C-alpha positions as CSV (number, residue, x, y, z in Angstrom):
1,M,-62.3,-48.2,-23.8
2,G,-59.6,-51.0,-22.7
3,P,-56.6,-50.4,-20.5
4,P,-53.9,-48.4,-21.8
5,S,-51.3,-50.0,-23.9
6,Q,-47.9,-51.0,-22.7
7,P,-46.2,-48.2,-24.6
8,R,-48.4,-45.6,-23.7
9,R,-47.8,-46.4,-19.8
10,R,-43.9,-46.3,-20.6
11,R,-44.2,-42.7,-22.3
12,T,-46.1,-41.7,-19.2
13,A,-43.6,-43.0,-16.8
14,I,-40.7,-41.3,-18.6
15,L,-42.7,-38.0,-18.8
16,V,-43.3,-37.9,-15.0
17,A,-39.5,-38.9,-14.2
18,F,-38.5,-35.9,-16.6
19,A,-40.7,-33.5,-14.7
20,V,-39.2,-34.5,-11.3
21,V,-35.7,-34.1,-12.6
22,C,-36.6,-30.9,-14.0
23,L,-38.1,-29.8,-10.5
24,L,-35.3,-30.8,-8.5
25,Y,-32.8,-29.0,-10.9
26,L,-34.8,-25.9,-10.4
27,L,-34.9,-26.3,-6.6
28,F,-31.1,-26.8,-6.4
29,H,-30.1,-24.2,-8.5
30,S,-32.3,-21.6,-7.0
31,T,-30.7,-22.2,-3.4
32,R,-27.0,-23.0,-4.1
33,P,-24.3,-20.2,-3.5
34,S,-23.6,-17.6,-6.1
35,S,-20.8,-18.4,-8.6
36,S,-17.4,-16.5,-8.5
37,S,-18.4,-14.4,-11.5
38,S,-21.8,-13.3,-9.9
39,A,-20.2,-12.7,-6.4
40,L,-17.5,-10.7,-7.8
41,T,-20.2,-8.1,-8.9
42,K,-22.0,-8.0,-5.5
43,S,-23.1,-4.4,-5.0
44,T,-21.6,-1.7,-2.7
45,S,-24.7,-1.6,-0.8
46,S,-24.5,-5.5,0.0
47,A,-21.1,-4.8,1.3
48,Q,-22.3,-2.0,3.5
49,A,-24.9,-4.3,4.8
50,D,-22.3,-6.8,5.5
51,R,-21.0,-5.1,8.3
52,H,-23.8,-4.9,10.4
53,N,-24.5,-8.7,10.2
54,N,-23.9,-10.9,12.9
55,Q,-22.9,-14.3,11.8
56,V,-20.7,-15.5,14.6
57,P,-21.7,-15.5,18.3
58,L,-19.5,-12.9,20.1
59,D,-20.3,-13.5,23.7
60,E,-16.9,-15.7,24.3
61,L,-15.0,-12.8,23.2
62,K,-15.5,-10.7,26.7
63,S,-13.1,-13.0,28.5
64,E,-9.5,-13.8,28.2
65,T,-10.2,-17.5,28.2
66,G,-12.7,-17.0,25.5
67,I,-10.5,-14.9,23.5
68,A,-7.8,-17.5,23.3
69,A,-10.2,-20.3,22.6
70,F,-11.6,-18.5,19.8
71,E,-8.2,-17.6,18.2
72,L,-7.3,-21.3,18.4
73,S,-10.3,-22.4,16.8
74,T,-9.9,-19.7,14.0
75,T,-6.3,-20.9,13.4
76,R,-7.2,-24.4,12.9
77,R,-10.0,-23.9,10.6
78,L,-7.6,-21.7,8.5
79,Q,-5.0,-24.4,8.5
80,R,-7.3,-27.0,7.1
81,L,-8.8,-24.5,4.5
82,F,-5.3,-23.1,3.5
83,P,-2.5,-26.0,4.5
84,Y,0.8,-24.8,4.1
85,E,2.5,-27.2,1.8
86,L,6.3,-26.1,1.1
87,A,7.4,-29.4,-0.5
88,L,4.9,-28.8,-3.2
89,Q,5.3,-25.2,-3.8
90,K,8.8,-24.8,-5.5
91,K,8.2,-21.3,-6.5
92,Y,6.3,-18.3,-5.2
93,P,3.1,-18.0,-7.0
94,R,3.3,-15.6,-10.1
95,T,0.8,-13.4,-9.1
96,I,1.4,-9.5,-8.1
97,W,-1.5,-8.1,-6.0
98,Q,-2.4,-4.2,-5.7
99,T,-5.6,-2.5,-4.2
100,W,-7.0,0.9,-4.5
101,K,-10.4,2.5,-4.2
102,Y,-10.8,2.4,-7.9
103,S,-10.3,0.1,-10.7
104,L,-7.4,1.0,-13.3
105,S,-10.1,1.6,-15.8
106,D,-11.8,4.0,-13.5
107,S,-11.1,7.7,-14.9
108,R,-10.8,8.5,-10.8
109,F,-7.7,6.3,-10.4
110,S,-4.8,8.7,-9.5
111,S,-2.5,9.3,-12.4
112,K,0.5,9.6,-10.1
113,F,0.1,6.0,-9.4
114,R,-0.1,4.7,-13.0
115,S,3.4,4.9,-13.5
116,A,4.2,2.9,-10.3
117,V,1.5,0.4,-11.0
118,E,2.9,-0.1,-14.6
119,S,6.6,-0.6,-13.4
120,W,5.3,-4.0,-11.7
121,S,4.2,-5.2,-15.0
122,K,6.9,-4.1,-17.0
123,L,9.5,-6.0,-14.7
124,N,7.5,-9.0,-14.2
125,P,6.2,-10.0,-17.4
126,E,5.7,-13.8,-16.3
127,F,3.6,-12.6,-13.5
128,T,-0.3,-12.1,-13.6
129,H,-0.9,-8.7,-12.4
130,E,-4.0,-8.0,-10.3
131,V,-5.2,-4.4,-9.3
132,L,-8.3,-4.7,-7.3
133,D,-10.8,-2.0,-6.4
134,D,-12.4,-1.9,-3.0
135,D,-15.5,-3.6,-4.2
136,T,-13.6,-6.5,-6.0
137,A,-11.3,-6.8,-2.9
138,A,-14.4,-7.3,-0.7
139,N,-15.9,-9.8,-2.6
140,F,-12.6,-11.9,-2.9
141,V,-13.0,-11.8,0.6
142,R,-16.6,-13.2,0.7
143,Q,-15.6,-15.8,-1.7
144,L,-12.2,-17.0,-0.3
145,Y,-13.2,-17.3,3.3
146,A,-16.9,-18.2,2.9
147,S,-16.4,-21.4,5.1
148,V,-14.7,-19.3,7.9
149,P,-17.5,-16.5,8.6
150,E,-15.6,-15.0,11.4
151,V,-12.9,-13.6,8.9
152,V,-15.4,-12.4,6.7
153,E,-17.4,-10.6,9.6
154,A,-14.1,-9.2,11.1
155,Y,-13.4,-7.7,7.6
156,F,-16.5,-5.9,7.1
157,A,-17.0,-4.7,10.7
158,M,-13.7,-2.6,10.5
159,P,-14.5,0.9,10.6
160,K,-11.9,2.6,8.5
161,P,-10.5,1.7,4.9
162,I,-7.0,1.6,6.2
163,L,-7.7,-1.4,8.5
164,R,-9.2,-3.4,5.6
165,A,-6.6,-2.4,3.3
166,D,-4.1,-4.0,5.8
167,F,-6.1,-6.8,6.5
168,F,-6.7,-7.6,2.9
169,R,-2.9,-8.1,2.0
170,Y,-2.8,-10.7,4.5
171,L,-6.1,-12.3,3.4
172,I,-5.0,-12.6,-0.3
173,L,-1.6,-13.8,0.5
174,L,-2.7,-16.6,2.9
175,A,-5.4,-17.9,0.4
176,R,-3.6,-17.2,-2.8
177,G,-0.1,-16.4,-2.3
178,G,2.4,-14.4,-4.5
179,V,3.5,-10.4,-4.1
180,Y,1.5,-7.9,-2.5
181,S,2.7,-4.0,-2.7
182,D,1.0,-0.8,-2.2
183,V,-0.1,1.1,-5.4
184,D,2.4,3.8,-4.2
185,T,5.4,1.6,-4.8
186,T,7.4,1.5,-7.8
187,A,9.1,-1.8,-8.8
188,L,13.0,-1.3,-9.2
189,K,13.9,-5.0,-10.1
190,G,11.8,-7.8,-11.2
191,V,10.8,-10.4,-8.2
192,A,13.4,-13.0,-9.7
193,K,16.2,-10.5,-9.2
194,W,15.2,-10.5,-5.4
195,F,16.4,-14.0,-4.9
196,S,19.4,-13.8,-7.1
197,D,20.8,-10.3,-5.9
198,G,19.1,-10.1,-2.6
199,V,20.3,-13.3,-1.1
200,S,22.7,-15.6,-3.3
201,D,25.4,-13.1,-4.0
202,V,27.1,-14.0,-0.9
203,V,26.9,-17.5,0.3
204,K,29.5,-19.8,2.2
205,G,31.9,-22.0,0.5
206,D,33.0,-25.4,1.4
207,D,35.6,-23.9,3.9
208,G,32.6,-22.0,5.8
209,N,33.7,-18.5,4.6
210,E,31.6,-16.2,2.7
211,K,32.2,-16.3,-1.3
212,T,31.1,-13.4,-3.3
213,D,32.7,-14.5,-6.5
214,L,29.9,-16.8,-7.5
215,T,29.6,-17.6,-11.1
216,E,26.4,-16.6,-12.9
217,E,25.3,-20.3,-13.1
218,R,26.1,-20.9,-9.5
219,A,24.2,-17.7,-8.3
220,A,21.0,-18.8,-10.5
221,E,21.1,-22.3,-8.7
222,V,21.4,-20.7,-5.2
223,A,18.7,-18.5,-6.2
224,R,16.5,-21.3,-6.9
225,T,17.3,-23.2,-4.0
226,I,16.2,-20.3,-1.7
227,E,13.0,-19.8,-3.6
228,S,12.3,-23.6,-3.1
229,D,13.1,-23.8,0.5
230,T,11.5,-20.7,1.8
231,G,7.8,-19.5,1.9
232,L,8.0,-15.8,3.3
233,M,10.2,-12.8,1.9
234,I,10.1,-9.8,3.9
235,G,12.1,-6.6,4.1
236,I,13.2,-4.2,7.1
237,E,11.2,-0.9,6.9
238,A,13.0,1.0,9.8
239,D,16.1,0.2,11.8
240,P,16.2,3.5,14.0
241,D,19.3,3.3,16.4
242,R,18.2,6.6,18.2
243,P,16.6,7.1,21.8
244,D,13.6,8.5,20.5
245,W,12.5,5.8,18.1
246,Q,9.2,5.1,19.8
247,D,8.0,8.5,18.7
248,W,8.0,7.5,15.1
249,Y,8.2,3.8,14.9
250,A,6.0,1.0,16.2
251,R,9.0,-1.3,16.9
252,R,13.0,-0.9,17.2
253,V,13.4,-2.8,14.0
254,Q,10.2,-2.7,12.0
255,I,9.3,-5.0,9.4
256,C,7.9,-3.7,6.0
257,Q,4.5,-4.5,5.0
258,W,3.7,-2.5,2.1
259,T,5.6,-5.2,0.1
260,I,5.2,-8.8,1.1
261,A,5.8,-12.0,-0.9
262,A,4.6,-15.3,0.4
263,K,3.8,-18.8,-0.6
264,R,0.1,-19.7,0.0
265,G,-0.7,-20.8,3.6
266,H,2.5,-19.4,5.2
267,P,2.2,-19.7,9.1
268,T,3.2,-16.2,9.6
269,V,0.6,-14.9,7.7
270,L,-2.0,-17.3,8.8
271,R,-1.2,-16.3,12.3
272,I,-1.8,-12.5,11.6
273,V,-5.1,-13.2,10.0
274,S,-6.2,-15.3,13.0
275,H,-5.1,-12.7,15.3
276,I,-6.7,-9.7,13.4
277,T,-9.8,-11.5,13.2
278,T,-10.1,-12.3,16.9
279,E,-9.0,-8.9,17.7
280,T,-11.6,-7.1,15.5
281,L,-14.5,-9.2,16.8
282,R,-13.4,-8.7,20.3
283,R,-13.6,-5.0,19.8
284,K,-17.1,-5.7,18.3
285,A,-18.1,-7.6,21.0
286,T,-17.2,-5.0,23.5
287,G,-18.3,-1.9,21.5
288,T,-14.8,-0.5,21.0
289,L,-14.5,-0.8,17.2
290,D,-14.0,2.9,16.6
291,L,-10.7,4.5,16.4
292,P,-10.0,7.7,18.5
293,K,-10.2,11.1,16.9
294,N,-6.8,12.1,17.8
295,K,-3.1,11.0,17.2
296,D,-3.6,7.8,19.2
297,A,-5.5,6.7,16.2
298,G,-2.3,5.9,14.3
299,S,-0.7,3.9,17.1
300,Q,-3.9,1.8,17.2
301,V,-3.8,1.1,13.5
302,M,-0.2,0.2,13.7
303,N,-0.9,-2.3,16.3
304,W,-4.5,-3.5,15.1
305,T,-3.4,-4.3,11.7
306,G,-0.2,-2.4,10.8
307,P,3.5,-2.9,10.9
308,G,3.6,-3.0,14.7
309,I,1.6,-6.3,14.9
310,W,2.8,-7.6,11.6
311,T,6.6,-7.2,13.1
312,D,5.5,-9.1,16.3
313,T,4.0,-11.7,14.2
314,V,7.1,-12.3,12.1
315,F,9.4,-12.5,15.2
316,R,7.1,-14.7,17.3
317,Y,7.4,-17.1,14.3
318,L,11.1,-16.7,13.7
319,S,11.6,-17.4,17.4
320,D,9.7,-20.5,17.2
321,I,11.7,-22.0,14.4
322,Q,15.2,-20.6,15.7
323,A,14.9,-20.0,19.5
324,G,16.3,-16.6,20.7
325,T,15.5,-14.7,17.3
326,D,14.3,-11.3,17.8
327,W,15.2,-7.7,16.3
328,H,18.7,-8.1,17.5
329,S,19.3,-10.9,14.8
330,V,18.5,-8.7,11.8
331,T,19.3,-5.1,13.0
332,G,21.9,-3.6,10.8
333,I,22.1,-6.3,8.1
334,T,23.3,-5.2,4.5
335,Q,22.1,-8.4,2.8
336,G,19.4,-10.7,2.6
337,K,19.4,-13.3,5.5
338,V,17.5,-16.7,5.8
339,I,16.1,-17.8,8.9
340,G,14.3,-21.1,8.7
341,D,11.7,-20.6,5.6
342,V,12.1,-16.8,5.7
343,V,14.0,-14.4,4.1
344,I,14.7,-11.0,5.7
345,L,16.0,-8.4,3.3
346,P,17.8,-5.4,4.3
347,I,16.3,-1.9,4.7
348,T,17.8,-0.9,1.2
349,S,15.7,-3.6,-0.7
350,F,12.3,-2.3,0.2
351,S,13.2,1.3,1.9
352,P,15.9,2.8,-0.4
353,G,16.3,6.5,-0.6
354,V,15.5,7.4,3.0
355,G,19.0,8.8,3.5
356,T,19.6,7.2,7.1
357,M,19.2,4.0,8.9
358,G,21.9,2.6,6.8
359,A,19.7,2.7,3.7
360,N,21.2,3.4,0.3
361,S,20.0,5.0,-2.9
362,P,17.3,3.3,-5.3
363,D,20.2,2.7,-7.7
364,H,21.9,0.4,-5.2
365,P,22.2,-3.4,-6.3
366,H,20.0,-4.4,-3.4
367,A,17.2,-2.0,-3.9
368,F,14.2,-3.7,-5.2
369,V,11.1,-1.5,-4.3
370,H,10.7,2.4,-3.8
371,H,8.1,3.4,-1.6
372,I,7.0,6.9,-2.6
373,F,4.4,7.1,0.3
374,E,2.0,9.0,-1.8
375,G,-0.9,6.8,-0.7
376,S,-0.2,7.0,3.1
377,W,-3.2,7.5,5.3
378,K,-0.8,9.0,7.8
379,P,-0.8,13.1,7.8
380,A,2.5,14.2,6.6
381,N,3.5,15.8,10.0
382,E,3.3,12.3,11.8
383,R,5.7,10.7,9.1
384,L,9.2,10.2,9.8
385,I,11.2,9.1,6.5
386,G,14.6,8.2,8.2
387,G,15.9,7.7,11.3
């Protein structure tokens, strides 16, 4: 038999090439990372296993020099991953984030929270409203921070759900931006009103004096400018002018963290994510992750992930952009105040109805969010509602 014809050789070459392409395709797709949809269905048992994985070398976290270097490195990586581009973000992202142990469709989702959760959708129809259960929140962390494994490791290393719940609000706001609010908060006004009613009702006229008789059009213009020029909106939780304030609060003026609005990548949120990551892994490296089984546990939570460290981080940032800014700069305020790219709302805005510390009732024009404290992790006899 003679040599194969030219067409037969061509067909053979095509078949071989096709087989090689198929083999490469199978090899590539068998090793690529999971898609977002499959990652979000990762099992709880996998989440448990994550807590015991050591992806990041921790030896350097046993010295002060190593801790500082680790936090700086983490900060720089987060800055590259989530750059803060205020000029490109004219509006705060239109997403409301909330988390709870169970999803809304789960029969175990507490009925006492449903009306509170629904208030956010009702008053913010232009927003996407995400209520995430614990497993979904954990998988968001895996996806969004896959390229910064120390953050993922810190999240799963935390020994208590309250620590992860605190950490998650900063993580989601850094990566996505929007509004975070606890499930035991009721929206009293839509987010758009926070700018128009909270800050723009009192501005300075050409003569430098405050003007309160703004037209509706002018007030709307001022509100748009404030939203465009700022990247973080926070409210005062507590302002207790009393000698025993330290028995009840972490800081003299305490910044609320049950409701926060932020644009993606805001430096304050980035700083606290980096700090909490470093502190958590330092505790892991030194075998001090577990909380004490006494009242000191509350203080540790406050200063590890809660309003204590959040307040410190906020004031450090404010001091960086306006020298000398501290709690004295905002104590007693009765209307919104803008410092740099941060809006600070008075105690009435996120803490109405507490009855003291200058807070007004929930029907006050500056009352935007009502916290009912039903989901608080802290025993009732250790809470002080009022000052």
